[in-house]
C-alpha positions, 0 to 999 in steps of 0.5 A, a space after each residue: 500500500 502506498 499513500 498518494 501525495 495527499 495522504 488521504 487515499 491509498 493505492 492498492 494492487 493485486 499484491 496488497 489487495 487481500 491484506 489492505 482491503 479484504 482482511 481489514 476489519 474496518 470499511 474500505 471504499 475501493 476506487 477502481 480507476 485508470 489514469 486516462 479516465 476523465 470521470 475518474 480524475 473528476 472523482 478523485 477530489 470527491 474521494 479525498 473529501 470522503 476520506 477526510 469526512 469518514 476518517 476513523 470509519 472508512 479508508 479509501 483505496 485506489 486500484 488501477 484497473 489497467 495494472 490489475 486487470 485480474 482484480 477488475 475481472 474478479 469484481 466484474 468491473 465493466 465501467 469506470 470509475 467503479 466504487 466498492 464499499 467492503 468491510 471484512 471481505 464483504 461487499 456493502 455497496 457499489 457505485 458506477 460513474 461519477 457521483 457528487 460528494 454529498 450523494 456519495 457521503 449520504 449513501 456511505 453513511 447509511 450503509 455504514 450506520 446499518 452495518 455498524 449496528 449489525 456488527 
């Protein structure tokens, strides 16, 4: 896992994904993206804000689909950006395409609140 320049989001790859995402007890929002993807670039600052807003409750990880095609296939990624909210190896929610920060934060809050009660 390596921190991006802002230190709010982390980069994962096929070597670190299981350890840094699937085996984490806390929630991880995985951004399946690519450098050439304009909507992915537009979503990046939204995800930085999400990481700050949910600090202590959620980590945000970025995964380059071009460099990690096997993981993209395993998660059935057919369009990017694609977001997967995972806790303890379990998929809690997913989104495709660009979403505003407010909309995404509301969805994440709802999912985290529901699953924190159930845990």
